[in-house]
C-alpha positions in Angstrom: -6.5 6.7 -1.7 -9.3 5.7 0.6 -10.1 2.2 1.6 -13.4 2.2 -0.3 -11.6 3.1 -3.5 -9.1 0.3 -2.9 -11.9 -2.2 -2.4 -13.3 -1.4 -5.8 -10.0 -2.4 -7.5 -9.1 -5.9 -8.6 -6.5 -8.0 -6.8 -4.0 -7.5 -9.6 -4.5 -3.7 -9.5 -4.0 -3.7 -5.7 -0.9 -5.7 -6.0 0.6 -3.4 -8.7 -0.2 -0.3 -6.6 1.3 -2.0 -3.5 4.6 -2.6 -5.4 4.5 1.1 -6.5 3.9 2.3 -2.9 6.8 0.1 -1.6 9.1 1.5 -4.3 8.0 5.0 -3.3 8.8 4.3 0.3 12.3 3.0 -0.6 12.8 6.2 -2.7 11.8 8.3 0.3 14.3 6.6 2.5 17.1 7.2 -0.1 16.0 10.9 -0.3 16.1 11.1 3.5 19.6 9.7 3.7 20.9 12.0 1.0 19.2 15.1 2.5 16.9 15.7 -0.5 13.6 15.0 1.3 11.7 18.1 2.2 8.3 16.7 3.2 8.9 14.0 5.8 5.1 13.5 6.3 5.2 11.5 3.0 6.6 8.6 5.1 3.5 8.3 7.2 1.1 8.6 4.3 3.0 6.0 2.2 3.3 3.5 5.1 -0.4 3.8 5.9 -1.3 3.4 2.2 0.8 0.2 2.1 -1.1 -1.0 5.3 -4.4 -0.4 3.6 -3.4 -2.4 0.6 -2.2 -5.3 2.6 -5.3 -5.2 4.9 -7.7 -5.4 2.0 -5.7 -8.1 0.3 -5.9 -10.1 3.6 -9.6 -9.5 3.8 -10.1 -10.9 0.3 -7.9 -13.9 1.1 -10.0 -14.7 4.2 -13.2 -14.3 2.1 -11.9 -16.9 -0.4 -10.9 -19.3 2.5 -14.4 -19.0 4.1 -16.2 -19.6 0.8 -14.1 -22.8 0.2 -15.0 -24.2 3.7 
């Protein structure tokens, strides 16, 4: 999911997708420990997706703060 696609989502949608991504990262960690994980590149993709979600949520939070000032 690209940053522009994320920016088009509502805050509630972003938060729900963020929870899903964090759950996926936890599942990947369990798979790694148990030896079931075959594609380790999913770690990098999932961590970057989480970072995108958090970055855009922070941007929106700053926009709200600036508009209130």
